[in-house]
Backbone as a chain_set.jsonl record, in Angstrom:
{"seq": "MAGITFKIQGEKKVILFEEKIHRYLRKREGDVVKYGILLNLDPYGYCEFKSSQIQELTLLCDDLIEKYNDEFSWEHNKVRKFCIKFKTICLEALEKKKHIVGSGD", "coords": {"N": [[-0.155, 12.163, 16.81], [-1.872, 9.161, 17.206], [-0.995, 5.746, 16.626], [0.609, 3.172, 14.662], [3.992, 3.226, 14.122], [6.037, 2.739, 11.409], [9.217, 1.74, 10.138], [12.203, 1.325, 8.17], [14.549, -0.893, 9.374], [17.12, 0.565, 11.229], [17.065, 2.968, 9.912], [15.894, 6.38, 9.48], [13.584, 7.433, 8.268], [10.103, 7.407, 8.538], [6.786, 5.947, 8.576], [3.424, 6.465, 9.347], [0.87, 4.445, 10.54], [-2.098, 5.32, 10.992], [-4.168, 5.273, 13.883], [-6.903, 5.626, 13.529], [-7.335, 4.845, 10.861], [-6.425, 2.216, 11.0], [-8.357, 1.114, 12.743], [-10.631, 1.499, 11.134], [-10.07, -0.177, 8.903], [-9.901, -2.64, 10.246], [-12.529, -2.929, 11.059], [-13.864, -3.122, 8.588], [-12.444, -5.146, 7.193], [-11.669, -7.055, 8.971], [-12.399, -9.775, 9.281], [-11.226, -11.037, 7.189], [-8.804, -13.243, 6.45], [-6.38, -12.932, 5.019], [-5.531, -10.318, 5.442], [-4.645, -10.243, 7.981], [-1.941, -10.097, 8.876], [-1.365, -7.405, 8.876], [-3.594, -6.154, 10.059], [-3.955, -7.336, 12.553], [-2.089, -6.369, 14.276], [-0.605, -5.3, 17.333], [-1.545, -2.288, 18.628], [-0.038, -1.034, 20.554], [2.312, -2.292, 20.829], [5.395, -3.885, 19.683], [6.738, -4.769, 16.535], [8.306, -6.819, 14.051], [9.152, -7.235, 10.727], [10.237, -9.638, 8.471], [11.931, -10.608, 5.404], [10.178, -12.43, 3.828], [7.713, -11.83, 4.948], [7.564, -9.127, 4.381], [7.349, -9.191, 1.629], [4.821, -10.334, 1.455], [3.343, -8.272, 2.65], [3.675, -6.29, 0.724], [2.196, -7.297, -1.442], [-0.285, -7.341, -0.195], [-0.705, -4.591, 0.175], [-0.935, -3.799, -2.52], [-3.334, -5.102, -3.129], [-5.145, -3.82, -1.351], [-4.95, -1.173, -2.274], [-6.065, -1.408, -4.803], [-8.62, -2.353, -4.107], [-9.705, -0.257, -2.578], [-9.853, 1.796, -4.358], [-12.063, 2.438, -5.832], [-14.052, 3.826, -4.411], [-14.467, 7.125, -3.273], [-14.175, 8.221, -0.636], [-13.248, 9.895, 2.433], [-11.969, 8.067, 4.193], [-11.274, 5.966, 2.469], [-9.494, 7.225, 0.771], [-7.437, 7.811, 2.606], [-6.661, 5.2, 3.275], [-5.661, 4.294, 0.798], [-3.52, 6.155, 0.426], [-1.891, 5.531, 2.659], [-1.248, 2.844, 2.036], [0.144, 3.104, -0.384], [2.425, 4.542, 0.427], [3.41, 2.759, 2.363], [3.925, 0.476, 0.836], [6.006, 1.453, -0.737], [8.033, 1.746, 1.197], [8.275, -0.937, 1.897], [9.244, -2.095, -0.511], [11.664, -0.758, -0.703], [12.947, -1.706, 1.598], [13.192, -4.424, 0.938], [14.912, -4.221, -1.242], [17.198, -3.228, 0.01], [17.721, -5.284, 1.667], [16.821, -5.367, 4.332], [15.027, -5.355, 7.49], [11.642, -4.459, 8.41], [10.482, -2.463, 11.0], [8.058, -1.936, 13.54], [6.349, 0.152, 15.829], [4.045, 0.754, 18.394], [2.134, 3.589, 19.482]], "CA": [[-1.224, 11.327, 16.33], [-1.674, 7.79, 17.649], [-0.962, 4.717, 15.602], [1.806, 2.346, 14.605], [5.032, 3.852, 13.316], [6.877, 1.772, 10.714], [10.43, 2.241, 9.487], [13.201, 0.324, 7.798], [15.456, -1.041, 10.508], [18.358, 1.317, 11.154], [16.895, 4.211, 9.16], [15.095, 7.371, 10.189], [12.329, 7.704, 7.573], [9.007, 6.636, 9.134], [5.427, 6.076, 8.062], [2.466, 6.244, 10.432], [-0.388, 3.754, 10.288], [-2.944, 6.008, 11.949], [-5.099, 4.446, 14.642], [-8.229, 5.773, 12.922], [-7.355, 4.022, 9.647], [-6.297, 0.841, 11.478], [-9.7, 0.724, 13.234], [-11.536, 1.446, 9.98], [-9.782, -1.401, 8.152], [-10.281, -3.8, 11.074], [-13.993, -3.021, 11.018], [-14.286, -3.539, 7.249], [-11.72, -6.304, 6.662], [-11.177, -7.842, 10.102], [-12.648, -11.21, 9.165], [-10.487, -11.55, 6.03], [-7.558, -13.794, 6.984], [-5.177, -12.471, 4.312], [-5.112, -9.013, 5.948], [-4.294, -10.412, 9.39], [-0.564, -9.689, 9.171], [-1.375, -5.961, 9.088], [-4.701, -5.701, 10.899], [-3.91, -7.919, 13.893], [-0.951, -5.82, 15.015], [-0.885, -4.654, 18.607], [-1.274, -0.855, 18.449], [0.823, -0.537, 21.625], [3.467, -3.17, 20.92], [6.514, -3.814, 18.753], [6.731, -5.857, 15.56], [9.399, -6.816, 13.081], [8.829, -8.012, 9.535], [11.385, -10.113, 7.711], [11.795, -10.585, 3.95], [8.973, -13.093, 3.308], [6.555, -11.074, 5.424], [7.552, -7.859, 3.645], [6.797, -9.513, 0.31], [3.386, -10.51, 1.679], [2.791, -6.939, 2.894], [3.662, -5.589, -0.564], [1.021, -7.805, -2.171], [-1.45, -6.884, 0.553], [-0.869, -3.172, -0.171], [-1.476, -3.757, -3.884], [-4.728, -5.523, -3.045], [-5.929, -2.773, -0.701], [-4.982, -0.009, -3.175], [-7.057, -1.71, -5.836], [-9.937, -2.504, -3.488], [-10.19, 1.032, -2.079], [-9.681, 2.771, -5.426], [-13.348, 2.737, -6.455], [-14.821, 4.782, -3.635], [-13.66, 8.289, -2.969], [-14.478, 8.788, 0.674], [-12.055, 10.283, 3.187], [-11.313, 6.866, 4.704], [-10.677, 5.206, 1.362], [-8.343, 8.0, 0.337], [-6.387, 7.604, 3.61], [-6.188, 3.818, 3.122], [-4.817, 4.265, -0.41], [-2.283, 6.904, 0.671], [-1.046, 4.742, 3.55], [-0.761, 1.657, 1.332], [1.142, 3.512, -1.373], [3.651, 4.866, 1.169], [3.912, 1.551, 3.022], [4.477, -0.376, -0.215], [7.295, 2.046, -1.1], [8.986, 1.364, 2.247], [8.489, -2.386, 1.779], [10.12, -2.356, -1.65], [12.987, -0.242, -0.35], [13.528, -2.643, 2.566], [13.585, -5.624, 0.202], [16.081, -3.881, -2.047], [18.339, -3.055, 0.915], [17.814, -6.521, 2.457], [16.638, -5.0, 5.736], [13.715, -5.631, 8.07], [10.791, -3.32, 8.765], [10.061, -2.545, 12.39], [6.919, -1.088, 13.877], [6.095, 0.32, 17.263], [2.808, 1.466, 18.678], [2.207, 4.79, 20.31]], "C": [[-0.909, 9.878, 16.697], [-1.719, 6.825, 16.475], [0.305, 3.901, 15.711], [2.787, 3.007, 13.64], [5.928, 2.765, 12.736], [8.105, 2.469, 10.161], [11.305, 1.058, 9.096], [14.216, 0.297, 8.931], [16.76, -0.283, 10.264], [18.258, 2.621, 10.379], [15.921, 5.129, 9.879], [13.73, 7.649, 9.558], [11.231, 6.797, 8.139], [7.708, 6.878, 8.38], [4.487, 5.705, 9.202], [1.218, 5.551, 9.903], [-1.353, 4.279, 11.348], [-3.946, 5.06, 12.595], [-6.495, 4.466, 14.016], [-8.365, 4.885, 11.682], [-7.251, 2.538, 10.006], [-7.663, 0.324, 11.936], [-10.678, 0.56, 12.072], [-11.324, 0.154, 9.182], [-10.15, -2.652, 8.942], [-11.78, -4.012, 11.033], [-14.466, -3.59, 9.681], [-13.684, -4.864, 6.798], [-11.264, -7.279, 7.744], [-11.369, -9.341, 9.986], [-11.942, -11.84, 7.963], [-9.09, -11.955, 6.496], [-6.318, -13.196, 6.316], [-4.692, -11.104, 4.786], [-4.625, -9.076, 7.392], [-2.907, -9.916, 9.757], [-0.489, -8.183, 9.478], [-2.432, -5.54, 10.114], [-4.682, -6.26, 12.316], [-2.714, -7.445, 14.707], [-1.427, -5.174, 16.311], [-0.556, -3.169, 18.471], [-0.37, -0.251, 19.528], [2.124, -1.328, 21.738], [4.521, -2.891, 19.869], [6.382, -4.985, 17.784], [7.921, -5.707, 14.626], [9.024, -7.74, 11.937], [10.103, -8.352, 8.786], [11.012, -10.206, 6.229], [10.494, -11.203, 3.427], [7.705, -12.359, 3.737], [6.435, -9.741, 4.69], [7.0, -8.077, 2.241], [5.28, -9.674, 0.401], [2.702, -9.155, 1.891], [2.707, -6.121, 1.602], [2.445, -6.006, -1.386], [-0.275, -7.346, -1.514], [-1.741, -5.412, 0.234], [-1.455, -3.022, -1.569], [-2.965, -4.084, -3.881], [-5.604, -4.423, -2.442], [-6.024, -1.515, -1.565], [-6.051, -0.217, -4.242], [-8.47, -1.742, -5.26], [-10.528, -1.161, -3.064], [-10.006, 2.15, -3.106], [-11.015, 3.21, -6.02], [-14.134, 3.824, -5.728], [-13.924, 5.94, -3.227], [-14.124, 8.975, -1.689], [-13.16, 9.136, 1.357], [-11.275, 9.053, 3.636], [-10.61, 6.099, 3.594], [-9.438, 5.917, 0.828], [-7.173, 7.799, 1.3], [-5.808, 6.19, 3.519], [-5.248, 3.732, 1.926], [-3.486, 4.962, -0.177], [-1.343, 6.129, 1.581], [-0.435, 3.571, 2.791], [0.3, 1.996, 0.298], [2.476, 3.804, -0.68], [4.267, 3.614, 1.79], [4.541, 0.596, 2.004], [5.853, 0.136, -0.642], [8.371, 1.666, -0.092], [9.294, -0.134, 2.169], [9.458, -2.704, 0.643], [11.544, -1.881, -1.377], [13.692, -1.183, 0.624], [13.991, -3.925, 1.88], [14.851, -5.377, -0.612], [17.338, -3.786, -1.18], [18.594, -4.276, 1.794], [17.78, -6.216, 3.967], [15.23, -5.337, 6.182], [12.953, -4.317, 8.23], [10.37, -3.525, 10.212], [8.916, -1.573, 12.613], [6.763, -1.003, 15.369], [4.848, 1.169, 17.445], [3.035, 2.647, 19.577], [1.309, 4.674, 21.517]], "O": [[0.22, 9.427, 16.51], [-2.392, 7.062, 15.473], [0.994, 3.936, 16.731], [2.45, 3.305, 12.494], [6.509, 1.968, 13.473], [8.051, 3.634, 9.765], [11.166, -0.048, 9.617], [14.682, 1.341, 9.388], [17.416, -0.46, 9.237], [19.262, 3.313, 10.206], [15.208, 4.699, 10.786], [12.808, 8.063, 10.26], [11.398, 5.579, 8.213], [7.551, 7.863, 7.658], [4.731, 4.744, 9.931], [0.593, 6.009, 8.947], [-1.42, 3.751, 12.458], [-4.495, 4.17, 11.947], [-7.182, 3.446, 13.979], [-9.399, 4.247, 11.484], [-7.91, 1.7, 9.39], [-8.074, -0.773, 11.559], [-11.454, -0.394, 12.031], [-12.288, -0.527, 8.828], [-10.655, -3.619, 8.371], [-12.25, -5.149, 10.978], [-15.359, -4.436, 9.642], [-14.341, -5.629, 6.093], [-10.542, -8.232, 7.451], [-10.58, -10.106, 10.539], [-12.05, -13.046, 7.745], [-8.291, -11.106, 6.89], [-5.308, -12.977, 6.984], [-3.534, -10.761, 4.55], [-4.232, -8.056, 7.958], [-2.716, -9.368, 10.843], [0.361, -7.749, 10.255], [-2.181, -4.664, 10.941], [-5.336, -5.705, 13.199], [-2.367, -8.056, 15.718], [-2.505, -4.583, 16.372], [0.599, -2.82, 18.224], [0.021, 0.912, 19.429], [2.939, -1.074, 22.625], [4.549, -1.828, 19.249], [5.959, -6.073, 18.177], [8.463, -4.617, 14.441], [8.629, -8.886, 12.153], [10.934, -7.489, 8.504], [9.877, -9.905, 5.859], [9.78, -10.561, 2.657], [6.74, -12.277, 2.977], [5.328, -9.28, 4.411], [6.263, -7.237, 1.725], [4.546, -9.206, -0.469], [1.61, -8.92, 1.373], [1.768, -5.347, 1.415], [1.752, -5.163, -1.956], [-1.241, -7.005, -2.196], [-2.898, -5.036, 0.045], [-2.362, -2.217, -1.784], [-3.758, -3.42, -4.549], [-6.68, -4.128, -2.963], [-7.066, -0.86, -1.588], [-6.836, 0.683, -4.541], [-9.405, -1.215, -5.864], [-11.736, -0.956, -3.183], [-10.005, 3.327, -2.746], [-11.083, 4.263, -6.655], [-14.802, 4.643, -6.359], [-12.76, 5.746, -2.878], [-14.425, 10.169, -1.682], [-12.09, 8.721, 0.912], [-10.056, 9.0, 3.478], [-9.481, 5.64, 3.765], [-8.45, 5.274, 0.474], [-6.035, 7.635, 0.859], [-4.601, 6.003, 3.667], [-4.161, 3.162, 2.028], [-2.436, 4.429, -0.536], [-0.141, 6.065, 1.324], [0.768, 3.33, 2.89], [1.259, 1.244, 0.127], [3.529, 3.368, -1.144], [5.482, 3.424, 1.752], [5.57, -0.02, 2.28], [6.764, -0.657, -0.881], [9.487, 1.308, -0.471], [10.438, -0.546, 2.354], [10.386, -3.493, 0.818], [12.51, -2.532, -1.775], [14.891, -1.431, 0.495], [15.055, -4.454, 2.199], [15.746, -6.221, -0.661], [18.415, -4.215, -1.593], [19.552, -4.309, 2.567], [18.581, -6.727, 4.749], [14.346, -5.576, 5.359], [13.527, -3.229, 8.192], [9.955, -4.616, 10.602], [8.821, -0.531, 11.964], [7.013, -1.968, 16.09], [4.632, 2.159, 16.746], [4.002, 2.701, 20.337], [1.244, 5.597, 22.329]]}, "num_chains": 1, "name": "protein.A"}
């Protein structure tokens, strides 16, 4: 499945930000500046998030979980599931004082 694969630097556990969900969020939230750190990622490139960015991503996940909690469509469910998993990885990375890296497929 195509998308951006995130993991804590130096670890094997990964989470996939599916291309379909990335496109859906870009379509719905693309003009909202606060989501840019996640939505403006190159789906074919490499990225690395440091501590302050990971904290920002954690807050962003909380916001998206709350925002997409009201509607129960397939897309909203996928957004919530991704954000819950991604937030877990972010908190784990902060606790371990490690970066999060992402690479596109």
